[in-house]
C-alpha positions in Angstrom: 18.6 9.9 10.9 15.8 10.2 8.3 13.5 13.3 8.6 10.2 13.5 6.7 9.2 16.9 5.3 5.7 18.3 4.7 4.5 17.9 1.1 3.7 21.0 -1.0 2.5 21.8 -4.5 0.2 19.9 -6.8 -0.6 16.3 -6.1 1.9 15.1 -8.7 4.6 17.3 -7.1 3.7 15.9 -3.6 4.1 12.3 -4.9 7.4 13.3 -6.3 8.5 14.7 -2.9 7.1 11.6 -1.1 9.0 9.3 -3.5 12.2 11.1 -2.8 11.6 10.7 0.9 10.9 7.0 0.5 14.1 6.5 -1.5 16.1 8.4 1.1 14.5 6.4 3.9 15.1 3.0 2.2 18.6 3.8 1.0 21.1 1.2 2.3 18.5 -0.8 4.2 17.4 -4.1 2.6 15.3 -5.7 5.4 11.7 -6.2 4.1 10.0 -5.9 7.5 12.0 -2.8 8.6 11.3 -1.1 5.2 7.7 -2.0 5.2 7.2 -0.7 8.8 8.8 2.7 8.0 7.2 3.0 4.6 3.7 2.3 6.1 4.3 5.0 8.8 5.6 7.6 6.4 2.7 7.2 3.9 0.1 7.0 6.7 1.2 10.3 8.2 2.0 12.1 4.8 -1.2 11.6 3.0 -4.6 12.8 4.2 -7.8 10.8 4.6 -6.3 7.3 5.2 -7.3 4.9 7.9 -5.0 2.0 7.1 -1.7 1.7 5.2 0.3 -1.5 5.2 1.5 -4.7 3.6 0.4 -8.2 3.2 3.2 -10.6 2.3 2.8 -13.8 0.3 3.9 -16.8 2.4 3.7 -19.3 -0.5 0.0 -20.1 0.1 -1.8 -16.9 1.0 -1.3 -13.2 2.0 -0.3 -12.6 5.6 -0.5 -9.2 7.3 2.8 -7.4 7.6 3.7 -4.0 9.0 1.0 -1.5 8.9 -0.5 1.7 10.4 -4.2 1.7 11.5 -6.6 -0.5 13.3 -5.9 -4.2 13.7 -6.3 -6.0 10.4 -7.4 -9.3 8.9 -4.4 -11.7 9.4 -4.8 -13.9 6.3 -6.3 -13.3 2.9 -6.6 -16.0 0.3 -5.3 -15.3 -3.2 -8.2 -14.1 -5.4 -10.3 -13.0 -2.4 -11.1 -9.4 -1.7 -9.3 -6.4 -3.1 -5.9 -7.5 -1.9 -6.2 -11.1 -3.2 -7.5 -9.8 -6.5 -4.5 -7.5 -6.9 -2.2 -10.3 -6.1 -3.5 -12.7 -8.7 -4.3 -10.2 -11.5 -1.0 -8.3 -11.0 -3.1 -5.2 -11.5 -3.5 -2.2 -9.2 -7.0 -2.2 -7.8 -8.5 1.2 -7.3 -11.9 0.8 -5.7 -14.1 3.8 -5.3 -16.7 2.0 -3.2 -15.6 -1.1 -1.3 -19.2 -2.1 -0.6 -19.7 -2.5 -4.3 -16.7 -4.7 -4.8 -17.8 -8.3 -5.1 -16.1 -10.3 -2.4 -14.8 -7.4 -0.4 -13.3 -8.4 3.0 -14.4 -5.8 5.6 -11.4 -5.7 8.0 -12.3 -2.2 9.1 -16.0 -1.3 8.9 -15.0 2.4 8.4 -13.2 1.8 5.1 -15.1 3.1 2.1 -12.4 3.1 -0.7 -9.2 1.2 -1.3 -6.1 1.1 -3.4 -4.0 -2.0 -3.6 -0.7 -2.3 -5.5 0.6 -5.8 -6.2 4.3 -6.3 -5.3 6.2 -8.5 -7.8 9.9 -9.1 -8.4 9.9 -10.5 -11.9 7.4 -13.4 -11.7 7.7 -13.7 -7.9 4.8 -12.5 -5.8 6.1 -10.7 -2.8 2.7 -9.4 -1.6 0.6 -6.2 -1.8 0.8 -2.6 -0.6 -2.7 -1.7 0.7 -4.3 1.6 1.5 -7.8 2.2 2.9 -9.8 5.4 3.3 -13.0 6.2 5.2 -13.8 8.6 2.2 -15.6 7.1 -0.9 -13.6 7.6 -4.1 -10.6 8.9 -2.2 -8.0 7.5 -4.6 -7.4 9.1 -8.0 -5.4 8.1 -11.0 -2.6 10.4 -9.6 -2.7 8.4 -6.4 -2.5 5.2 -8.3 0.6 6.4 -10.2 2.3 7.9 -7.2 1.7 4.9 -4.9 2.7 2.5 -7.6 6.1 4.3 -7.9 6.5 4.2 -4.1 5.6 0.4 -4.1 8.2 -0.2 -6.8 10.9 1.6 -4.8 10.1 -0.7 -1.9 10.4 -3.8 -4.2 13.7 -2.6 -5.6 15.3 -1.9 -2.2 14.2 -5.0 -0.2 15.1 -8.6 -0.3 
């Protein structure tokens, strides 16, 4: 049985600890939905000031909501639309300090003020995106971007 532990130290140290927990939790399990569900719950409860953590998976046409923690979400997002769709097509992490200032932002939760979206690719294959929202403006830093990108990569490497 996996047990999460409280994070301590600097933000970089906390992300190192969280990555170790993610790797331990995902070890030996390759089911995408199971891993996404557990990863969403782990990150949602480990990091402060989040109101949504989850996945959107590419179904060949658009992004479709997957496992998440938070309020009910938008079900489908077109590629290139909103922060998630932009991350998917640009293959670049989107760190948005003020979602209201992001052209084309899709307001799934009116309480969200900042967002970080990591695109999930295996080679040239789009798997989907890992999406985090916060009710706090400018919640996500460069350290968050690096730490959450490493966590997203661990997900990609362990799932099929």
